C-alpha positions in Angstrom: -17.6 71.1 -77.3 -14.8 69.0 -78.6 -12.2 71.4 -77.3 -13.7 71.5 -73.9 -12.9 67.8 -73.4 -9.2 68.7 -73.2 -9.6 71.5 -70.7 -9.2 69.1 -67.9 -5.6 68.5 -68.9 -4.7 72.2 -68.7 -2.8 73.3 -65.5 -5.2 75.1 -63.2 -4.4 78.7 -62.4 -5.3 80.9 -59.4 -4.5 84.6 -59.7 -2.3 83.7 -62.6 -0.2 81.3 -60.5 -0.1 77.6 -61.8 -1.4 75.2 -59.2 0.4 72.1 -60.5 2.9 72.5 -57.7 0.1 72.2 -55.2 -1.3 69.2 -57.0 2.1 67.5 -56.8 2.8 68.4 -53.2 -0.7 67.7 -51.7 -0.6 63.9 -51.9 2.3 63.8 -49.5 0.1 65.4 -46.8 -2.4 62.6 -47.0 0.1 59.8 -46.1 -0.1 58.6 -42.5 2.8 59.5 -40.4 4.5 56.8 -38.2 3.8 57.0 -34.5 6.0 56.4 -31.5 3.8 53.5 -30.3 5.0 49.9 -30.6 1.7 48.8 -32.4 0.7 50.8 -35.4 -2.9 51.4 -36.5 -4.4 49.5 -39.4 -3.7 52.1 -42.1 0.0 52.2 -41.2 0.2 48.4 -41.1 -1.4 48.1 -44.5 0.9 50.8 -45.9 4.0 49.2 -44.5 3.0 45.7 -45.7 2.3 47.0 -49.2 5.6 48.9 -49.5 7.6 45.9 -48.1 5.9 43.4 -50.6 6.5 45.8 -53.5 10.1 46.5 -52.6 10.9 42.8 -52.1 9.3 41.9 -55.5 11.2 44.7 -57.2 14.6 44.1 -55.7 14.5 40.3 -56.1 16.3 40.2 -59.5 18.8 42.9 -58.6 22.1 42.3 -56.9 23.2 44.0 -53.7 24.4 47.1 -55.5 21.0 47.8 -56.9 19.3 47.6 -53.5 20.4 51.2 -52.9 17.6 52.2 -55.2 14.9 50.6 -53.1 13.9 53.8 -51.2 13.7 55.8 -54.5 11.6 53.2 -56.3 9.2 52.7 -53.4 8.7 56.5 -53.0 8.2 56.9 -56.7 5.7 54.1 -56.8 3.6 55.4 -53.9 3.8 59.0 -55.3 2.6 57.9 -58.8 -0.2 55.7 -57.5 -1.4 58.5 -55.2 -1.4 61.2 -57.9 -3.1 58.8 -60.4 -5.8 57.8 -57.9 -6.6 61.3 -56.7 -6.8 62.4 -60.4 -9.9 60.2 -60.8 -11.9 62.3 -58.3 -14.2 64.9 -59.7 -12.9 68.5 -60.0 -9.3 67.4 -59.6 -6.2 67.8 -61.7 -3.9 64.9 -62.6 -0.3 66.1 -63.0 0.8 62.8 -64.6 -1.3 63.6 -67.7 1.4 66.1 -68.5 4.1 64.7 -70.7 6.6 67.2 -69.3 6.2 65.9 -65.8 6.5 62.3 -66.8 9.6 63.0 -68.9 11.0 64.9 -65.9 10.8 61.6 -64.0 11.8 59.3 -66.8 14.9 61.0 -68.3 17.0 61.6 -65.1 16.3 58.1 -63.7 17.0 56.4 -67.0 20.2 58.5 -67.5 21.3 57.6 -64.0 21.1 53.9 -64.8 23.1 54.4 -68.0 25.8 56.4 -66.2 26.0 53.7 -63.5 26.5 51.1 -66.1 29.1 53.1 -68.0 31.0 53.8 -64.7 30.9 50.3 -63.1 31.0 48.0 -66.1 31.6 49.9 -69.3 32.4 46.7 -71.4 29.1 45.0 -70.4 27.1 48.3 -70.9 28.5 48.8 -74.4 28.1 45.1 -75.2 24.3 45.6 -75.0 24.6 47.6 -78.2 25.8 44.6 -80.2 24.1 41.2 -79.9 26.4 38.2 -79.7 27.3 36.3 -82.9 26.3 39.2 -85.1 27.5 38.9 -88.8 30.2 41.4 -89.6 28.3 43.3 -92.3 25.3 43.9 -89.9 27.4 45.3 -87.1 27.1 49.0 -88.0 23.4 48.8 -88.6 22.7 46.9 -85.4 24.8 49.3 -83.3 22.7 52.2 -84.7 19.4 50.4 -84.1 20.4 49.4 -80.5 21.5 53.0 -79.8 18.2 54.4 -81.0 16.3 51.8 -78.9 18.4 52.8 -75.9 17.8 56.5 -76.4 14.0 56.0 -76.9 13.5 54.3 -73.6 12.7 57.4 -71.5 10.4 58.7 -74.2 8.5 55.4 -74.2 8.3 55.6 -70.4 6.8 59.1 -70.4 4.5 58.6 -73.3 3.1 55.3 -72.0 2.1 56.8 -68.7 0.7 60.0 -70.3 -1.2 58.2 -73.0 -2.9 55.7 -70.8 -4.1 58.2 -68.2 -5.2 60.8 -70.9 -7.2 58.2 -72.8 -8.9 57.0 -69.6 -9.9 60.5 -68.5 -11.2 61.3 -72.0 -13.3 58.1 -72.1 -14.8 58.8 -68.7 -15.7 62.3 -69.7 -17.2 61.3 -73.0 -19.3 58.6 -71.5 -20.4 60.8 -68.6 -21.4 63.5 -71.1 -23.4 60.8 -73.0 -25.3 59.8 -69.8 -26.4 63.4 -69.1 -27.5 63.9 -72.8 -29.4 60.6 -73.0 -31.1 60.9 -69.6 -34.0 63.1 -70.6 -34.6 61.4 -73.9 -33.8 57.7 -73.3 -33.6 56.9 -69.6 -33.1 53.2 -70.1 -30.1 53.7 -72.4 -28.8 56.3 -70.0 -28.9 53.8 -67.1 -27.0 51.2 -69.2 -24.5 53.8 -70.2 -24.1 54.8 -66.5 -23.3 51.1 -65.7 -20.7 51.1 -68.4 -19.3 54.3 -66.9 -19.1 52.7 -63.5 -17.2 49.7 -64.9 -14.9 52.0 -66.8 -14.1 53.9 -63.6 -13.2 50.6 -61.9 -11.0 49.8 -64.9 -9.3 53.2 -64.6 -8.6 52.7 -61.0 -6.7 49.5 -62.0 -5.0 51.3 -64.8 -3.8 54.1 -62.5 -2.2 51.5 -60.2 -0.8 49.3 -63.0 0.8 52.1 -64.9 2.6 53.4 -61.8 3.9 49.9 -61.2 4.9 49.4 -64.9 6.8 52.7 -64.8 8.9 51.7 -61.8 9.3 48.1 -62.9 10.8 49.2 -66.3 13.2 51.5 -64.5 14.3 48.6 -62.3 14.8 46.5 -65.4 17.0 49.2 -66.9 18.9 49.3 -63.6 19.3 45.5 -63.7 21.1 45.7 -67.0 23.6 48.2 -65.7 24.3 47.0 -62.2 
């Protein structure tokens, strides 16, 4: 019984073919496409307003050079939110619960920010490894610590997103299982547990959106240090 709780995180197969590619590509089909009319419908208007507000908020602390990343960050934000929200539906698979996928997003984007910093302003980028007014005996130790903290950033990005979504899915499944077990024996307790399950589901909807935002926000902060 304990092992079956983790079956939801296994990549689904059909005729021996992994369907994770379908789970990643399907959300793009659900997005509304712009029309040739001057006035858009309500869904397109809300989508455009949300993307504009998010992009303005994210690009506010960056200089003009960092605005080239606006399209990438907005697309990544919408993509992660859509996948996380669809993963809360029954009988669905959440690709962002796989650490390999999250690291595939985190490592190249983090590495791109580091390469941009080393190319455009190498002195400032290397200066982040050594705080100002550091005592001379502590310089080698602090350089090692700052280098390790720099290299651990993509791992923290991927693990944070994976752990939060995995923990939420496990809690939902555990409480849902408790509701079905308690319903024949203690209906009152089962109803109270179902209310807790409903509140937890609302919390997981918020977590799915917040974690996508935090993922992109931290990438923008890494970019801000190197632009």
